[in-house]
PyMOL commands that place a pseudoatom at each C-alpha (Angstrom):
pseudoatom trace, name=CA, resn=UNK, resi=1, chain=A, elem=C, hetatm=0, pos=[18.427, 24.239, 88.835]
pseudoatom trace, name=CA, resn=UNK, resi=2, chain=A, elem=C, hetatm=0, pos=[19.634, 26.527, 86.339]
pseudoatom trace, name=CA, resn=UNK, resi=3, chain=A, elem=C, hetatm=0, pos=[22.441, 24.399, 85.564]
pseudoatom trace, name=CA, resn=UNK, resi=4, chain=A, elem=C, hetatm=0, pos=[20.412, 21.579, 85.118]
pseudoatom trace, name=CA, resn=UNK, resi=5, chain=A, elem=C, hetatm=0, pos=[18.657, 23.450, 81.975]
pseudoatom trace, name=CA, resn=UNK, resi=6, chain=A, elem=C, hetatm=0, pos=[21.562, 23.332, 80.299]
pseudoatom trace, name=CA, resn=UNK, resi=7, chain=A, elem=C, hetatm=0, pos=[23.020, 20.433, 78.333]
pseudoatom trace, name=CA, resn=UNK, resi=8, chain=A, elem=C, hetatm=0, pos=[26.971, 19.611, 78.203]
pseudoatom trace, name=CA, resn=UNK, resi=9, chain=A, elem=C, hetatm=0, pos=[28.161, 20.039, 74.485]
pseudoatom trace, name=CA, resn=UNK, resi=10, chain=A, elem=C, hetatm=0, pos=[28.734, 17.107, 72.699]
pseudoatom trace, name=CA, resn=UNK, resi=11, chain=A, elem=C, hetatm=0, pos=[32.689, 15.914, 72.970]
pseudoatom trace, name=CA, resn=UNK, resi=12, chain=A, elem=C, hetatm=0, pos=[34.636, 15.496, 69.975]
pseudoatom trace, name=CA, resn=UNK, resi=13, chain=A, elem=C, hetatm=0, pos=[34.283, 11.554, 70.064]
pseudoatom trace, name=CA, resn=UNK, resi=14, chain=A, elem=C, hetatm=0, pos=[30.194, 11.703, 70.519]
pseudoatom trace, name=CA, resn=UNK, resi=15, chain=A, elem=C, hetatm=0, pos=[30.031, 14.054, 66.958]
pseudoatom trace, name=CA, resn=UNK, resi=16, chain=A, elem=C, hetatm=0, pos=[32.325, 11.540, 65.297]
pseudoatom trace, name=CA, resn=UNK, resi=17, chain=A, elem=C, hetatm=0, pos=[30.498, 8.861, 66.590]
pseudoatom trace, name=CA, resn=UNK, resi=18, chain=A, elem=C, hetatm=0, pos=[27.172, 10.473, 65.025]
pseudoatom trace, name=CA, resn=UNK, resi=19, chain=A, elem=C, hetatm=0, pos=[29.016, 11.242, 61.906]
pseudoatom trace, name=CA, resn=UNK, resi=20, chain=A, elem=C, hetatm=0, pos=[30.130, 7.716, 61.404]
pseudoatom trace, name=CA, resn=UNK, resi=21, chain=A, elem=C, hetatm=0, pos=[26.694, 6.325, 61.877]
pseudoatom trace, name=CA, resn=UNK, resi=22, chain=A, elem=C, hetatm=0, pos=[24.837, 9.201, 59.522]
pseudoatom trace, name=CA, resn=UNK, resi=23, chain=A, elem=C, hetatm=0, pos=[27.707, 7.893, 56.839]
pseudoatom trace, name=CA, resn=UNK, resi=24, chain=A, elem=C, hetatm=0, pos=[26.813, 4.293, 57.763]
pseudoatom trace, name=CA, resn=UNK, resi=25, chain=A, elem=C, hetatm=0, pos=[23.035, 5.022, 57.256]
pseudoatom trace, name=CA, resn=UNK, resi=26, chain=A, elem=C, hetatm=0, pos=[23.581, 6.537, 53.864]
pseudoatom trace, name=CA, resn=UNK, resi=27, chain=A, elem=C, hetatm=0, pos=[26.083, 3.830, 52.505]
pseudoatom trace, name=CA, resn=UNK, resi=28, chain=A, elem=C, hetatm=0, pos=[23.270, 1.479, 53.380]
pseudoatom trace, name=CA, resn=UNK, resi=29, chain=A, elem=C, hetatm=0, pos=[20.508, 3.358, 51.685]
pseudoatom trace, name=CA, resn=UNK, resi=30, chain=A, elem=C, hetatm=0, pos=[22.776, 3.972, 48.666]
pseudoatom trace, name=CA, resn=UNK, resi=31, chain=A, elem=C, hetatm=0, pos=[22.915, 0.230, 48.655]
pseudoatom trace, name=CA, resn=UNK, resi=32, chain=A, elem=C, hetatm=0, pos=[19.445, -0.514, 48.942]
pseudoatom trace, name=CA, resn=UNK, resi=33, chain=A, elem=C, hetatm=0, pos=[18.883, 1.958, 45.989]
pseudoatom trace, name=CA, resn=UNK, resi=34, chain=A, elem=C, hetatm=0, pos=[21.361, 0.059, 44.133]
pseudoatom trace, name=CA, resn=UNK, resi=35, chain=A, elem=C, hetatm=0, pos=[19.468, -2.976, 44.780]
pseudoatom trace, name=CA, resn=UNK, resi=36, chain=A, elem=C, hetatm=0, pos=[16.284, -1.593, 44.022]
pseudoatom trace, name=CA, resn=UNK, resi=37, chain=A, elem=C, hetatm=0, pos=[17.661, -0.218, 40.781]
pseudoatom trace, name=CA, resn=UNK, resi=38, chain=A, elem=C, hetatm=0, pos=[19.068, -3.633, 39.922]
pseudoatom trace, name=CA, resn=UNK, resi=39, chain=A, elem=C, hetatm=0, pos=[15.715, -5.262, 40.599]
pseudoatom trace, name=CA, resn=UNK, resi=40, chain=A, elem=C, hetatm=0, pos=[13.535, -2.476, 38.482]
pseudoatom trace, name=CA, resn=UNK, resi=41, chain=A, elem=C, hetatm=0, pos=[16.363, -2.925, 35.465]
pseudoatom trace, name=CA, resn=UNK, resi=42, chain=A, elem=C, hetatm=0, pos=[16.049, -6.560, 35.668]
pseudoatom trace, name=CA, resn=UNK, resi=43, chain=A, elem=C, hetatm=0, pos=[12.294, -6.722, 35.580]
pseudoatom trace, name=CA, resn=UNK, resi=44, chain=A, elem=C, hetatm=0, pos=[12.669, -4.205, 32.647]
pseudoatom trace, name=CA, resn=UNK, resi=45, chain=A, elem=C, hetatm=0, pos=[14.389, -6.880, 30.675]
pseudoatom trace, name=CA, resn=UNK, resi=46, chain=A, elem=C, hetatm=0, pos=[12.275, -9.696, 31.594]
pseudoatom trace, name=CA, resn=UNK, resi=47, chain=A, elem=C, hetatm=0, pos=[9.339, -7.967, 30.324]
pseudoatom trace, name=CA, resn=UNK, resi=48, chain=A, elem=C, hetatm=0, pos=[10.916, -6.583, 26.997]
pseudoatom trace, name=CA, resn=UNK, resi=49, chain=A, elem=C, hetatm=0, pos=[12.077, -10.261, 26.481]
pseudoatom trace, name=CA, resn=UNK, resi=50, chain=A, elem=C, hetatm=0, pos=[8.623, -11.432, 27.302]
pseudoatom trace, name=CA, resn=UNK, resi=51, chain=A, elem=C, hetatm=0, pos=[7.401, -8.808, 24.950]
pseudoatom trace, name=CA, resn=UNK, resi=52, chain=A, elem=C, hetatm=0, pos=[9.509, -9.489, 22.291]
pseudoatom trace, name=CA, resn=UNK, resi=53, chain=A, elem=C, hetatm=0, pos=[8.920, -13.205, 22.228]
pseudoatom trace, name=CA, resn=UNK, resi=54, chain=A, elem=C, hetatm=0, pos=[5.178, -12.304, 21.983]
pseudoatom trace, name=CA, resn=UNK, resi=55, chain=A, elem=C, hetatm=0, pos=[6.447, -10.214, 18.906]
pseudoatom trace, name=CA, resn=UNK, resi=56, chain=A, elem=C, hetatm=0, pos=[8.108, -12.756, 17.734]
pseudoatom trace, name=CA, resn=UNK, resi=57, chain=A, elem=C, hetatm=0, pos=[5.549, -15.579, 17.650]
pseudoatom trace, name=CA, resn=UNK, resi=58, chain=A, elem=C, hetatm=0, pos=[2.541, -13.517, 16.648]
pseudoatom trace, name=CA, resn=UNK, resi=59, chain=A, elem=C, hetatm=0, pos=[4.658, -12.597, 13.662]
pseudoatom trace, name=CA, resn=UNK, resi=60, chain=A, elem=C, hetatm=0, pos=[5.145, -16.212, 12.791]
pseudoatom trace, name=CA, resn=UNK, resi=61, chain=A, elem=C, hetatm=0, pos=[1.535, -16.652, 13.310]
pseudoatom trace, name=CA, resn=UNK, resi=62, chain=A, elem=C, hetatm=0, pos=[0.353, -13.750, 10.980]
pseudoatom trace, name=CA, resn=UNK, resi=63, chain=A, elem=C, hetatm=0, pos=[3.035, -15.187, 8.487]
pseudoatom trace, name=CA, resn=UNK, resi=64, chain=A, elem=C, hetatm=0, pos=[1.547, -18.706, 9.095]
pseudoatom trace, name=CA, resn=UNK, resi=65, chain=A, elem=C, hetatm=0, pos=[-1.966, -17.144, 8.456]
pseudoatom trace, name=CA, resn=UNK, resi=66, chain=A, elem=C, hetatm=0, pos=[-0.970, -15.201, 5.414]
pseudoatom trace, name=CA, resn=UNK, resi=67, chain=A, elem=C, hetatm=0, pos=[0.610, -18.005, 3.504]
pseudoatom trace, name=CA, resn=UNK, resi=68, chain=A, elem=C, hetatm=0, pos=[-2.153, -20.098, 4.164]
pseudoatom trace, name=CA, resn=UNK, resi=69, chain=A, elem=C, hetatm=0, pos=[-4.922, -17.543, 3.292]
pseudoatom trace, name=CA, resn=UNK, resi=70, chain=A, elem=C, hetatm=0, pos=[-2.628, -17.036, 0.101]
pseudoatom trace, name=CA, resn=UNK, resi=71, chain=A, elem=C, hetatm=0, pos=[-2.557, -20.627, -1.000]
pseudoatom trace, name=CA, resn=UNK, resi=72, chain=A, elem=C, hetatm=0, pos=[-6.456, -20.639, -0.293]
pseudoatom trace, name=CA, resn=UNK, resi=73, chain=A, elem=C, hetatm=0, pos=[-6.846, -17.885, -2.603]
pseudoatom trace, name=CA, resn=UNK, resi=74, chain=A, elem=C, hetatm=0, pos=[-4.513, -19.368, -5.422]
pseudoatom trace, name=CA, resn=UNK, resi=75, chain=A, elem=C, hetatm=0, pos=[-6.627, -22.540, -5.084]
pseudoatom trace, name=CA, resn=UNK, resi=76, chain=A, elem=C, hetatm=0, pos=[-9.731, -20.165, -5.690]
pseudoatom trace, name=CA, resn=UNK, resi=77, chain=A, elem=C, hetatm=0, pos=[-8.191, -18.545, -8.711]
pseudoatom trace, name=CA, resn=UNK, resi=78, chain=A, elem=C, hetatm=0, pos=[-7.464, -21.888, -9.835]
pseudoatom trace, name=CA, resn=UNK, resi=79, chain=A, elem=C, hetatm=0, pos=[-10.468, -23.314, -9.516]
pseudoatom trace, name=CA, resn=UNK, resi=80, chain=A, elem=C, hetatm=0, pos=[-12.098, -20.161, -10.884]
pseudoatom trace, name=CA, resn=UNK, resi=81, chain=A, elem=C, hetatm=0, pos=[-9.793, -20.391, -13.749]
pseudoatom trace, name=CA, resn=UNK, resi=82, chain=A, elem=C, hetatm=0, pos=[-10.882, -24.212, -14.413]
pseudoatom trace, name=CA, resn=UNK, resi=83, chain=A, elem=C, hetatm=0, pos=[-14.352, -23.515, -14.436]
pseudoatom trace, name=CA, resn=UNK, resi=84, chain=A, elem=C, hetatm=0, pos=[-14.061, -20.964, -16.898]
pseudoatom trace, name=CA, resn=UNK, resi=85, chain=A, elem=C, hetatm=0, pos=[-12.050, -22.389, -18.812]
pseudoatom trace, name=CA, resn=UNK, resi=86, chain=A, elem=C, hetatm=0, pos=[-14.478, -25.396, -18.974]
pseudoatom trace, name=CA, resn=UNK, resi=87, chain=A, elem=C, hetatm=0, pos=[-17.411, -23.326, -19.539]
pseudoatom trace, name=CA, resn=UNK, resi=88, chain=A, elem=C, hetatm=0, pos=[-15.602, -21.467, -22.715]
pseudoatom trace, name=CA, resn=UNK, resi=89, chain=A, elem=C, hetatm=0, pos=[-14.383, -25.006, -24.241]
pseudoatom trace, name=CA, resn=UNK, resi=90, chain=A, elem=C, hetatm=0, pos=[-17.709, -26.632, -23.673]
pseudoatom trace, name=CA, resn=UNK, resi=91, chain=A, elem=C, hetatm=0, pos=[-19.505, -23.483, -25.381]
pseudoatom trace, name=CA, resn=UNK, resi=92, chain=A, elem=C, hetatm=0, pos=[-16.673, -23.434, -28.216]
pseudoatom trace, name=CA, resn=UNK, resi=93, chain=A, elem=C, hetatm=0, pos=[-16.515, -27.062, -29.431]
pseudoatom trace, name=CA, resn=UNK, resi=94, chain=A, elem=C, hetatm=0, pos=[-20.587, -27.209, -29.782]
pseudoatom trace, name=CA, resn=UNK, resi=95, chain=A, elem=C, hetatm=0, pos=[-23.116, -25.958, -27.199]
pseudoatom trace, name=CA, resn=UNK, resi=96, chain=A, elem=C, hetatm=0, pos=[-22.769, -22.503, -28.472]
pseudoatom trace, name=CA, resn=UNK, resi=97, chain=A, elem=C, hetatm=0, pos=[-23.905, -23.735, -31.967]
pseudoatom trace, name=CA, resn=UNK, resi=98, chain=A, elem=C, hetatm=0, pos=[-26.463, -25.760, -30.842]
pseudoatom trace, name=CA, resn=UNK, resi=99, chain=A, elem=C, hetatm=0, pos=[-28.116, -22.878, -28.248]
pseudoatom trace, name=CA, resn=UNK, resi=100, chain=A, elem=C, hetatm=0, pos=[-27.760, -20.252, -31.140]
pseudoatom trace, name=CA, resn=UNK, resi=101, chain=A, elem=C, hetatm=0, pos=[-29.263, -22.498, -33.671]
pseudoatom trace, name=CA, resn=UNK, resi=102, chain=A, elem=C, hetatm=0, pos=[-32.140, -22.713, -31.567]
pseudoatom trace, name=CA, resn=UNK, resi=103, chain=A, elem=C, hetatm=0, pos=[-32.946, -19.367, -31.605]
pseudoatom trace, name=CA, resn=UNK, resi=104, chain=A, elem=C, hetatm=0, pos=[-32.455, -19.057, -35.367]
pseudoatom trace, name=CA, resn=UNK, resi=105, chain=A, elem=C, hetatm=0, pos=[-29.055, -17.887, -35.399]
pseudoatom trace, name=CA, resn=UNK, resi=106, chain=A, elem=C, hetatm=0, pos=[-26.854, -20.868, -37.249]
pseudoatom trace, name=CA, resn=UNK, resi=107, chain=A, elem=C, hetatm=0, pos=[-23.222, -19.843, -36.377]
pseudoatom trace, name=CA, resn=UNK, resi=108, chain=A, elem=C, hetatm=0, pos=[-20.602, -21.818, -37.634]
pseudoatom trace, name=CA, resn=UNK, resi=109, chain=A, elem=C, hetatm=0, pos=[-17.288, -20.323, -36.733]
pseudoatom trace, name=CA, resn=UNK, resi=110, chain=A, elem=C, hetatm=0, pos=[-15.931, -19.535, -33.238]
pseudoatom trace, name=CA, resn=UNK, resi=111, chain=A, elem=C, hetatm=0, pos=[-12.714, -17.335, -32.225]
pseudoatom trace, name=CA, resn=UNK, resi=112, chain=A, elem=C, hetatm=0, pos=[-11.836, -17.168, -28.287]
pseudoatom trace, name=CA, resn=UNK, resi=113, chain=A, elem=C, hetatm=0, pos=[-10.323, -14.514, -26.791]
pseudoatom trace, name=CA, resn=UNK, resi=114, chain=A, elem=C, hetatm=0, pos=[-9.830, -11.535, -29.305]
pseudoatom trace, name=CA, resn=UNK, resi=115, chain=A, elem=C, hetatm=0, pos=[-8.371, -8.737, -28.033]
pseudoatom trace, name=CA, resn=UNK, resi=116, chain=A, elem=C, hetatm=0, pos=[-6.123, -5.939, -29.371]
pseudoatom trace, name=CA, resn=UNK, resi=117, chain=A, elem=C, hetatm=0, pos=[-5.482, -2.385, -28.733]
pseudoatom trace, name=CA, resn=UNK, resi=118, chain=A, elem=C, hetatm=0, pos=[-6.520, 1.154, -30.600]
pseudoatom trace, name=CA, resn=UNK, resi=119, chain=A, elem=C, hetatm=0, pos=[-4.308, 4.156, -30.601]
pseudoatom trace, name=CA, resn=UNK, resi=120, chain=A, elem=C, hetatm=0, pos=[-6.474, 6.585, -31.956]
pseudoatom trace, name=CA, resn=UNK, resi=121, chain=A, elem=C, hetatm=0, pos=[-8.199, 9.030, -30.936]
pseudoatom trace, name=CA, resn=UNK, resi=122, chain=A, elem=C, hetatm=0, pos=[-7.191, 7.561, -27.452]
pseudoatom trace, name=CA, resn=UNK, resi=123, chain=A, elem=C, hetatm=0, pos=[-5.479, 4.379, -26.520]
pseudoatom trace, name=CA, resn=UNK, resi=124, chain=A, elem=C, hetatm=0, pos=[-8.280, 1.525, -26.042]
pseudoatom trace, name=CA, resn=UNK, resi=125, chain=A, elem=C, hetatm=0, pos=[-7.926, -2.024, -25.134]
pseudoatom trace, name=CA, resn=UNK, resi=126, chain=A, elem=C, hetatm=0, pos=[-10.649, -4.624, -25.881]
pseudoatom trace, name=CA, resn=UNK, resi=127, chain=A, elem=C, hetatm=0, pos=[-10.750, -8.264, -25.372]
pseudoatom trace, name=CA, resn=UNK, resi=128, chain=A, elem=C, hetatm=0, pos=[-13.713, -10.337, -26.372]
pseudoatom trace, name=CA, resn=UNK, resi=129, chain=A, elem=C, hetatm=0, pos=[-14.183, -13.939, -24.919]
pseudoatom trace, name=CA, resn=UNK, resi=130, chain=A, elem=C, hetatm=0, pos=[-15.870, -15.793, -27.652]
pseudoatom trace, name=CA, resn=UNK, resi=131, chain=A, elem=C, hetatm=0, pos=[-16.941, -14.461, -31.260]
pseudoatom trace, name=CA, resn=UNK, resi=132, chain=A, elem=C, hetatm=0, pos=[-19.222, -16.777, -33.072]
pseudoatom trace, name=CA, resn=UNK, resi=133, chain=A, elem=C, hetatm=0, pos=[-19.985, -15.955, -36.578]
pseudoatom trace, name=CA, resn=UNK, resi=134, chain=A, elem=C, hetatm=0, pos=[-21.498, -17.023, -39.933]
pseudoatom trace, name=CA, resn=UNK, resi=135, chain=A, elem=C, hetatm=0, pos=[-21.747, -14.790, -43.122]
pseudoatom trace, name=CA, resn=UNK, resi=136, chain=A, elem=C, hetatm=0, pos=[-24.602, -12.470, -41.673]
pseudoatom trace, name=CA, resn=UNK, resi=137, chain=A, elem=C, hetatm=0, pos=[-24.617, -12.891, -37.955]
pseudoatom trace, name=CA, resn=UNK, resi=138, chain=A, elem=C, hetatm=0, pos=[-21.906, -12.294, -35.301]
pseudoatom trace, name=CA, resn=UNK, resi=139, chain=A, elem=C, hetatm=0, pos=[-22.528, -13.184, -31.758]
pseudoatom trace, name=CA, resn=UNK, resi=140, chain=A, elem=C, hetatm=0, pos=[-20.303, -11.896, -28.959]
pseudoatom trace, name=CA, resn=UNK, resi=141, chain=A, elem=C, hetatm=0, pos=[-20.329, -13.690, -25.720]
pseudoatom trace, name=CA, resn=UNK, resi=142, chain=A, elem=C, hetatm=0, pos=[-18.807, -12.569, -22.588]
pseudoatom trace, name=CA, resn=UNK, resi=143, chain=A, elem=C, hetatm=0, pos=[-18.123, -15.508, -20.205]
pseudoatom trace, name=CA, resn=UNK, resi=144, chain=A, elem=C, hetatm=0, pos=[-17.974, -15.525, -16.111]
pseudoatom trace, name=CA, resn=UNK, resi=145, chain=A, elem=C, hetatm=0, pos=[-17.551, -17.811, -13.663]
pseudoatom trace, name=CA, resn=UNK, resi=146, chain=A, elem=C, hetatm=0, pos=[-19.842, -15.185, -11.242]
pseudoatom trace, name=CA, resn=UNK, resi=147, chain=A, elem=C, hetatm=0, pos=[-21.896, -13.044, -13.373]
pseudoatom trace, name=CA, resn=UNK, resi=148, chain=A, elem=C, hetatm=0, pos=[-22.780, -9.424, -11.774]
pseudoatom trace, name=CA, resn=UNK, resi=149, chain=A, elem=C, hetatm=0, pos=[-24.628, -6.346, -12.745]
pseudoatom trace, name=CA, resn=UNK, resi=150, chain=A, elem=C, hetatm=0, pos=[-21.519, -4.578, -13.307]
pseudoatom trace, name=CA, resn=UNK, resi=151, chain=A, elem=C, hetatm=0, pos=[-20.164, -7.247, -15.608]
pseudoatom trace, name=CA, resn=UNK, resi=152, chain=A, elem=C, hetatm=0, pos=[-23.436, -6.373, -17.830]
pseudoatom trace, name=CA, resn=UNK, resi=153, chain=A, elem=C, hetatm=0, pos=[-23.204, -2.988, -17.868]
pseudoatom trace, name=CA, resn=UNK, resi=154, chain=A, elem=C, hetatm=0, pos=[-19.286, -3.108, -18.732]
pseudoatom trace, name=CA, resn=UNK, resi=155, chain=A, elem=C, hetatm=0, pos=[-20.203, -5.377, -21.470]
pseudoatom trace, name=CA, resn=UNK, resi=156, chain=A, elem=C, hetatm=0, pos=[-22.949, -3.560, -22.949]
pseudoatom trace, name=CA, resn=UNK, resi=157, chain=A, elem=C, hetatm=0, pos=[-20.445, -0.453, -23.370]
pseudoatom trace, name=CA, resn=UNK, resi=158, chain=A, elem=C, hetatm=0, pos=[-17.864, -2.639, -24.849]
pseudoatom trace, name=CA, resn=UNK, resi=159, chain=A, elem=C, hetatm=0, pos=[-20.674, -4.080, -27.315]
pseudoatom trace, name=CA, resn=UNK, resi=160, chain=A, elem=C, hetatm=0, pos=[-21.870, -0.379, -28.449]
pseudoatom trace, name=CA, resn=UNK, resi=161, chain=A, elem=C, hetatm=0, pos=[-18.008, -0.252, -29.575]
pseudoatom trace, name=CA, resn=UNK, resi=162, chain=A, elem=C, hetatm=0, pos=[-17.728, -3.596, -30.958]
pseudoatom trace, name=CA, resn=UNK, resi=163, chain=A, elem=C, hetatm=0, pos=[-17.875, -2.790, -34.506]
pseudoatom trace, name=CA, resn=UNK, resi=164, chain=A, elem=C, hetatm=0, pos=[-15.809, 0.376, -34.271]
pseudoatom trace, name=CA, resn=UNK, resi=165, chain=A, elem=C, hetatm=0, pos=[-12.884, -1.903, -32.455]
pseudoatom trace, name=CA, resn=UNK, resi=166, chain=A, elem=C, hetatm=0, pos=[-13.700, -4.665, -35.072]
pseudoatom trace, name=CA, resn=UNK, resi=167, chain=A, elem=C, hetatm=0, pos=[-14.762, -3.046, -38.413]
pseudoatom trace, name=CA, resn=UNK, resi=168, chain=A, elem=C, hetatm=0, pos=[-14.836, -6.522, -40.389]
pseudoatom trace, name=CA, resn=UNK, resi=169, chain=A, elem=C, hetatm=0, pos=[-18.022, -6.769, -38.720]
pseudoatom trace, name=CA, resn=UNK, resi=170, chain=A, elem=C, hetatm=0, pos=[-19.777, -3.867, -39.724]
pseudoatom trace, name=CA, resn=UNK, resi=171, chain=A, elem=C, hetatm=0, pos=[-21.706, -5.384, -42.330]
pseudoatom trace, name=CA, resn=UNK, resi=172, chain=A, elem=C, hetatm=0, pos=[-23.056, -8.164, -40.178]
pseudoatom trace, name=CA, resn=UNK, resi=173, chain=A, elem=C, hetatm=0, pos=[-25.864, -8.326, -37.506]
pseudoatom trace, name=CA, resn=UNK, resi=174, chain=A, elem=C, hetatm=0, pos=[-24.093, -8.027, -34.298]
pseudoatom trace, name=CA, resn=UNK, resi=175, chain=A, elem=C, hetatm=0, pos=[-25.795, -9.899, -30.924]
pseudoatom trace, name=CA, resn=UNK, resi=176, chain=A, elem=C, hetatm=0, pos=[-24.359, -10.157, -27.408]
pseudoatom trace, name=CA, resn=UNK, resi=177, chain=A, elem=C, hetatm=0, pos=[-24.586, -12.903, -24.908]
pseudoatom trace, name=CA, resn=UNK, resi=178, chain=A, elem=C, hetatm=0, pos=[-23.667, -13.384, -21.280]
pseudoatom trace, name=CA, resn=UNK, resi=179, chain=A, elem=C, hetatm=0, pos=[-22.414, -16.923, -20.100]
pseudoatom trace, name=CA, resn=UNK, resi=180, chain=A, elem=C, hetatm=0, pos=[-21.960, -17.829, -16.308]
pseudoatom trace, name=CA, resn=UNK, resi=181, chain=A, elem=C, hetatm=0, pos=[-21.494, -20.626, -13.906]
pseudoatom trace, name=CA, resn=UNK, resi=182, chain=A, elem=C, hetatm=0, pos=[-22.986, -18.614, -10.962]
pseudoatom trace, name=CA, resn=UNK, resi=183, chain=A, elem=C, hetatm=0, pos=[-25.006, -15.394, -10.745]
pseudoatom trace, name=CA, resn=UNK, resi=184, chain=A, elem=C, hetatm=0, pos=[-25.760, -12.815, -7.811]
pseudoatom trace, name=CA, resn=UNK, resi=185, chain=A, elem=C, hetatm=0, pos=[-27.883, -9.479, -7.975]
pseudoatom trace, name=CA, resn=UNK, resi=186, chain=A, elem=C, hetatm=0, pos=[-30.379, -11.186, -10.425]
pseudoatom trace, name=CA, resn=UNK, resi=187, chain=A, elem=C, hetatm=0, pos=[-27.737, -9.885, -13.004]
pseudoatom trace, name=CA, resn=UNK, resi=188, chain=A, elem=C, hetatm=0, pos=[-29.503, -12.601, -15.790]
pseudoatom trace, name=CA, resn=UNK, resi=189, chain=A, elem=C, hetatm=0, pos=[-32.515, -10.752, -15.531]
pseudoatom trace, name=CA, resn=UNK, resi=190, chain=A, elem=C, hetatm=0, pos=[-30.836, -7.783, -16.286]
pseudoatom trace, name=CA, resn=UNK, resi=191, chain=A, elem=C, hetatm=0, pos=[-28.855, -8.695, -18.894]
pseudoatom trace, name=CA, resn=UNK, resi=192, chain=A, elem=C, hetatm=0, pos=[-32.376, -10.247, -20.911]
pseudoatom trace, name=CA, resn=UNK, resi=193, chain=A, elem=C, hetatm=0, pos=[-33.927, -7.017, -20.202]
pseudoatom trace, name=CA, resn=UNK, resi=194, chain=A, elem=C, hetatm=0, pos=[-31.030, -5.262, -21.998]
pseudoatom trace, name=CA, resn=UNK, resi=195, chain=A, elem=C, hetatm=0, pos=[-31.524, -7.707, -24.691]
pseudoatom trace, name=CA, resn=UNK, resi=196, chain=A, elem=C, hetatm=0, pos=[-28.801, -10.187, -24.427]
pseudoatom trace, name=CA, resn=UNK, resi=197, chain=A, elem=C, hetatm=0, pos=[-28.400, -13.855, -24.674]
pseudoatom trace, name=CA, resn=UNK, resi=198, chain=A, elem=C, hetatm=0, pos=[-28.349, -15.579, -21.323]
pseudoatom trace, name=CA, resn=UNK, resi=199, chain=A, elem=C, hetatm=0, pos=[-26.478, -18.551, -21.237]
pseudoatom trace, name=CA, resn=UNK, resi=200, chain=A, elem=C, hetatm=0, pos=[-26.339, -20.634, -17.794]
pseudoatom trace, name=CA, resn=UNK, resi=201, chain=A, elem=C, hetatm=0, pos=[-23.545, -23.720, -17.470]
pseudoatom trace, name=CA, resn=UNK, resi=202, chain=A, elem=C, hetatm=0, pos=[-25.327, -26.580, -15.996]
pseudoatom trace, name=CA, resn=UNK, resi=203, chain=A, elem=C, hetatm=0, pos=[-22.526, -29.475, -15.428]
pseudoatom trace, name=CA, resn=UNK, resi=204, chain=A, elem=C, hetatm=0, pos=[-21.092, -30.575, -18.638]
pseudoatom trace, name=CA, resn=UNK, resi=205, chain=A, elem=C, hetatm=0, pos=[-23.697, -28.650, -20.702]
pseudoatom trace, name=CA, resn=UNK, resi=206, chain=A, elem=C, hetatm=0, pos=[-25.352, -24.875, -21.112]
pseudoatom trace, name=CA, resn=UNK, resi=207, chain=A, elem=C, hetatm=0, pos=[-28.932, -23.875, -21.809]
pseudoatom trace, name=CA, resn=UNK, resi=208, chain=A, elem=C, hetatm=0, pos=[-29.942, -20.358, -22.912]
pseudoatom trace, name=CA, resn=UNK, resi=209, chain=A, elem=C, hetatm=0, pos=[-32.498, -19.039, -20.379]
pseudoatom trace, name=CA, resn=UNK, resi=210, chain=A, elem=C, hetatm=0, pos=[-34.531, -16.288, -21.915]
pseudoatom trace, name=CA, resn=UNK, resi=211, chain=A, elem=C, hetatm=0, pos=[-38.118, -16.398, -21.900]
pseudoatom trace, name=CA, resn=UNK, resi=212, chain=A, elem=C, hetatm=0, pos=[-40.269, -17.431, -24.533]
pseudoatom trace, name=CA, resn=UNK, resi=213, chain=A, elem=C, hetatm=0, pos=[-40.720, -14.421, -27.000]
pseudoatom trace, name=CA, resn=UNK, resi=214, chain=A, elem=C, hetatm=0, pos=[-37.631, -13.058, -26.549]
pseudoatom trace, name=CA, resn=UNK, resi=215, chain=A, elem=C, hetatm=0, pos=[-36.016, -10.519, -29.187]
pseudoatom trace, name=CA, resn=UNK, resi=216, chain=A, elem=C, hetatm=0, pos=[-32.364, -9.981, -28.705]
pseudoatom trace, name=CA, resn=UNK, resi=217, chain=A, elem=C, hetatm=0, pos=[-31.147, -6.338, -29.569]
pseudoatom trace, name=CA, resn=UNK, resi=218, chain=A, elem=C, hetatm=0, pos=[-28.572, -5.621, -32.104]
pseudoatom trace, name=CA, resn=UNK, resi=219, chain=A, elem=C, hetatm=0, pos=[-25.393, -3.749, -31.457]
pseudoatom trace, name=CA, resn=UNK, resi=220, chain=A, elem=C, hetatm=0, pos=[-24.208, -3.527, -35.321]
pseudoatom trace, name=CA, resn=UNK, resi=221, chain=A, elem=C, hetatm=0, pos=[-23.715, -0.211, -37.263]
pseudoatom trace, name=CA, resn=UNK, resi=222, chain=A, elem=C, hetatm=0, pos=[-25.876, -0.654, -39.592]
pseudoatom trace, name=CA, resn=UNK, resi=223, chain=A, elem=C, hetatm=0, pos=[-28.954, -0.694, -37.265]
pseudoatom trace, name=CA, resn=UNK, resi=224, chain=A, elem=C, hetatm=0, pos=[-27.208, 2.288, -35.697]
pseudoatom trace, name=CA, resn=UNK, resi=225, chain=A, elem=C, hetatm=0, pos=[-27.291, 4.180, -38.851]
pseudoatom trace, name=CA, resn=UNK, resi=226, chain=A, elem=C, hetatm=0, pos=[-30.609, 3.468, -39.635]
for i in range(1, 226): cmd.bond("trace and resi %d" % i, "trace and resi %d" % (i + 1))
show_as sticks, trace
zoom trace
């Protein structure tokens, strides 16, 4: 019985057989690992290619939309520039003379895009869209395709310096006017309350829409000194 409890030691042949089996298993495992790694690498490469293709298509779509947006902006700018130019042309060629004459200001000369720069005391640039004059009166007109309150405020600040920038008009009565095609924020009402003539373009003509009894504000040096 005692002899049956002890196993016989492995023979060299059995040990070598076990070692060969272990080695074969390791080779098989290594082979499977290599195959697994190749599959993972291929999937990564495929994923990267798909992502690159998606990014390439997204970039192309972005550039296409950007180009379309730029074309639309250019068309809008061209449209507004054209509208602005037509309004200025209409005012200069006769509407402004007629409109102001109806309000007792008989202007006969108009100048477009009067601009310049002053170097003292600080460098300042100015530009006025239309200046209508006679021997005694000057009406400075700011033209906007879309009139906003901020435009009116900026124009009022410029009018306060008008005779300093253009001293040849110091001895004239100076008035201001805003002309527009479209208006937002009730800017036309704000402009009228500030003493400006308000000119609305309608089709191929224009009209002053200030209420009856309106008294325009003067922005000339003589009035400031009085």
